[in-house]
C-alpha positions in Angstrom: -45.7 -25.4 -29.4 -46.0 -21.9 -31.1 -48.9 -21.1 -28.8 -47.0 -21.9 -25.7 -44.0 -19.7 -26.8 -46.4 -16.9 -27.6 -48.1 -17.2 -24.2 -44.7 -17.3 -22.3 -43.5 -14.2 -24.4 -46.7 -12.3 -23.5 -46.4 -13.3 -19.9 -42.7 -12.1 -19.8 -43.5 -8.7 -21.5 -42.8 -5.9 -19.1 -41.0 -8.2 -16.7 -37.3 -7.7 -15.9 -35.9 -11.1 -16.8 -32.2 -12.1 -16.3 -29.2 -9.9 -15.8 -25.7 -10.3 -14.2 -27.0 -10.3 -10.6 -29.5 -13.1 -11.6 -26.5 -15.1 -13.0 -24.4 -14.4 -9.9 -27.3 -15.6 -7.6 -27.5 -18.8 -9.6 -23.7 -19.4 -9.3 -24.0 -18.7 -5.5 -26.9 -21.1 -5.3 -24.9 -23.8 -7.0 -22.0 -23.3 -4.5 -24.2 -23.2 -1.5 -25.9 -26.3 -2.8 -22.6 -28.2 -3.1 -21.5 -27.0 0.3 -24.8 -28.1 1.8 -24.4 -31.7 0.4 -21.4 -32.1 2.5 -22.4 -30.1 5.7 -26.3 -30.8 5.6 -27.1 -27.7 7.5 -30.5 -26.2 8.2 -29.1 -22.6 7.9 -27.6 -23.2 4.5 -30.9 -24.9 3.3 -32.7 -21.9 4.5 -30.4 -19.5 2.7 -31.0 -21.6 -0.4 -34.7 -21.2 -0.3 -34.5 -17.5 0.4 -32.0 -17.1 -2.5 -34.3 -19.0 -4.9 -37.3 -16.9 -3.9 -35.5 -13.7 -4.2 -34.0 -14.5 -7.4 -37.3 -15.5 -9.0 -38.9 -12.4 -7.5 -36.4 -10.2 -9.3 -36.7 -12.3 -12.5 -40.5 -11.9 -12.7 -40.5 -8.2 -11.3 -42.2 -5.5 -13.1 -40.3 -2.7 -11.2 -37.5 -2.6 -13.9 -35.9 0.6 -12.5 -35.3 -0.8 -9.0 -33.9 -4.1 -10.6 -31.6 -2.1 -12.8 -30.3 -0.2 -9.7 -29.6 -3.5 -7.9 -27.8 -4.8 -10.9 -25.7 -1.6 -11.2 -24.6 -1.9 -7.5 -23.8 -5.6 -8.1 -21.7 -4.8 -11.2 -19.7 -2.1 -9.3 -18.9 -4.6 -6.5 -18.1 -7.4 -8.9 -15.7 -5.1 -10.9 -13.8 -3.9 -7.7 -13.4 -7.5 -6.6 -12.2 -8.5 -10.1 -9.8 -5.5 -10.3 -8.3 -6.2 -6.7 -7.9 -9.9 -7.7 -6.2 -8.9 -11.0 -3.8 -6.6 -9.1 -3.0 -9.3 -6.5 -2.4 -11.9 -9.3 0.0 -9.4 -11.1 1.9 -8.7 -8.0 2.5 -12.3 -7.1 3.4 -13.2 -10.8 6.0 -10.3 -10.7 9.3 -11.8 -9.8 11.5 -8.7 -10.5 10.0 -6.3 -8.1 8.9 -6.0 -4.3 5.8 -4.1 -3.3 5.6 -2.1 -0.2 3.0 0.5 1.2 4.0 4.0 2.1 3.5 4.4 5.9 2.0 8.0 5.5 -0.5 7.7 2.6 -0.6 3.9 2.1 0.1 4.1 -1.6 1.6 1.0 -3.0 5.2 1.4 -4.1 7.3 -0.9 -6.4 10.9 -1.5 -5.8 13.5 -3.7 -7.6 14.1 -7.1 -6.0 17.7 -6.4 -5.0 19.0 -7.2 -1.6 19.7 -4.2 0.7 18.3 -1.0 1.8 16.6 1.2 -0.7 16.0 5.0 -0.3 12.9 6.3 -2.1 10.5 9.2 -2.0 6.8 8.6 -2.1 5.4 10.0 -5.3 2.0 11.0 -3.6 3.0 12.4 -0.2 6.7 13.1 -1.0 7.9 11.4 2.2 11.3 9.9 2.3 11.2 6.1 2.8 13.8 3.5 3.5 12.8 0.0 2.4 14.8 -3.2 3.4 14.7 -6.0 0.8 15.8 -9.5 1.8 
């Protein structure tokens, strides 16, 4: 058993291995696999095969710099989606405020949830805004 571990360790030496993009691909694979069980689509089956081939190509690749760049791009995208989801979750759970966007600069503005018309000035573009809250 120790010889097998040693041979596997020697084989993986200098190869990229797993990272966050690898884990994301595996999660995407499982989601597509579950979806394909119900839909039985050739397109999804082809995507599954391509995804597995690409994932293992990345796993066994010796071009570490290129794989790190791919992973960095994935992490940036993942964090953007995660932050956007967190903001939306916070906005929906906030029962004391109403959120509107400025018509000029599209900044998100927060107003108290009081019925009526609110007069405000956008802090970014300094435009006077009237907001109606129902």
